[in-house]
Each structure stands twice: as C-alpha cells, then as structure tokens.
N, C-alpha and C positions, 0 to 999 in steps of 0.2 A: 845652296845646299837644301833649302826647304823644297825647292822644285823636285829634287831627286827623291826626297822623302815622300812627297805626294805621288810621284810616279810609281815608286815601289809599292806604296799603300794601295793605290788604285789598280795597279796591274798585277800584283801578286797577292797581297794580304786580303784586301777587300773582295777580290774576285774569287777567293778560295782556291787559287792555283797553288801548286806546290812551289814553295820558295826554293830557289837554287841555293845550296849551302856553300858551294865553292865560291870564295870571294873573287878569285881571278876570273872565273866565268861570268859572274855577276858584274864585275868591273868592266869586262870586255863588252858585255851586252849594253850596259849603261853608256859606255863610250860610243858605241854604234848608234845609240839613241840621241847622241849629241851633247852629252854631259862631259865636263872636264874631269880628269882623273883626280885632281886635288879635291874638288868638291865631292866627288864620289867617295873618297876615303873619309872625308869629314862626316858625310851622311851615314856611312856604314859604322863609323865609330859612335855616332849619336845613337844609332839603333842598339849597338852593343851595350852602351851605357844605360839605355832604357831597360834592357834585360837585366843588367847588373843591379838596378835599383831594388829589385826584389831580394837581394842579398843583404841581410841585416848588418853585416860587418861593413859594407861599403856605405850604406845610408841608414844610420841607426834610427832616424825619425820614422822609418817604415814600421818599426815594431813598437813605437810608443802608442799608448792608448789614446783614444779619441777623448777630447775634453770639450767642455762648453765654453772655451775661451775664444777670443777674437783674434784673427790672424792680422798681424801688423806687417805690412810690406816694407822691404828695405828700399832705400833710395834707388838702387839699381833696378829692382823689380818694378817700382813705380814708373821709372823711365821707360821700361820695356812694355809694361802692361798698362794701358790707359784706363781711365775710370770705367768705361764700358766693359772692358775685359775683366777688370777686378770684380765689378758688379756681377758679371756673368758667372764667374767662378763661385761667388756667394750664392747665386741663384741655383746653380747646379748642386751645391751642397744642400740647399734647402729642399730640393726635389729628391735628394738621396742618390743622384747620379754619381756624385763624387763624395767620398768620405775623407777623413783626415789624411790618410795615406795616399790616396789617389790624387788629392788636391796638391799635396807636396810633390808628388811625382810629376804632375803637369807643370808646376812652377819650375821645378828643376830642369825639365826638358826645354821649356820656353827660354829659360835663361842661358841654356847651352847653345841655342840656335845662333848661327852666324849670319844675321840679317839686320839690315838697317831699319826696314819697315816691318812692323808686325801689327796685324789687324785682328779684329774680333773673329773674322772668318778663319784666319790662321790658327787662332787659339782653339776654335772648335775642332779643327783637324787634329791638333796636338792632343786634345782631350780624347778624341776617338782613337788615336794611335795608342795612347797610354792604356785606355780601358781594354782595347783589344789584347794587349800584352799582359793583363793581370788576370790570372786564373780566378774563376769564381765570380767575375764581374760581368757575365754575359748579359744579364738583364739590364744593367746600367749601360752597357755598350749599345744594346738595342734601343734603349730609351734615348741615348745621345744621338744615335744614327737617325732616329725619328725627328729629333730636334734639328738636325743638320739638313735633312733632305725633304722634309715635309713643307709643302707650300701652304701658307695660310689661306683659309677660305673666307669668302665674304669681303666686306669692306673693312679697311683698317682706318681707324680714326686717331 
C-alpha cells in the first residue's frame, strides 16, 4: 500500500499533474503499473481518510487548541514509530514544520498504514503527504521538502 501512495505522490501530486478524479480510471492505471487491486483500494481509502481528517466531526483533535504539553505515545504507536521517528516528530514541531494538528494527522496516517516495516524515511514521506493536504501549510511543506531532498554539504562527523 505504501508503494502505491509513493507512486501517486511522486507521479501526480508532487509533479503538479492534474489528479484523475475517477477512481475506476485511477485503479485501472495503477493496475497497469503493476499494483494489486486490493492494495490500490486500501491506498485510495487511506488518502480519502487523510482528506477527512480536516473534518472536525471525524477527528475532533484537529480543532483542539495547541498546548505546551508533552505527547505521550501509545504502546501501538511506540511499536510502529521507533525512537528516531518519534524524535524526528518532536524535531519537526520544534522547527514549526508540524503543529499540534498536523502532528496528530501524521500519527493517525502512520498508524493506518498496512505495513510491517516502517522507517524514518517512510515517516518523512507521510509528513510531506499530510502537509501537502493541509491548506495554509505551504511554507511548512516547502521546509519539509527541503529537509527530505537536500543533501548535506561538507563532512558529517
């Protein structure tokens, strides 16, 4: 499923191409690209739920005000998000790339992924997908895109 999300993001969303709205046509295209229909339906449902997160009735945490509290991860979240991933989420919050709402949206989408292995690089792509879908977060998206694609210069110690 994650491969399909990456395919869609790289070939449609990130490339500024117009996204095909018709699910049947999109499913046919993804099938021709070599993806299985069941995984395609899961990926499209994942994207629909991402869009639904902006609806305050579906996810009331989106409308809660930001607080200066510490996020405590559930056992399931800790099992999916390793220490580096959780630290990266906190880092993005400290930079202002993520706020309370977008952080919770990212965690929600990560937990919904149907994958055994989940890496820090996968998390970065999920953050990018979430920020792309949140109106008014274009600067945060650009900043995250820079963090994802920029190569460090000089020696790393």
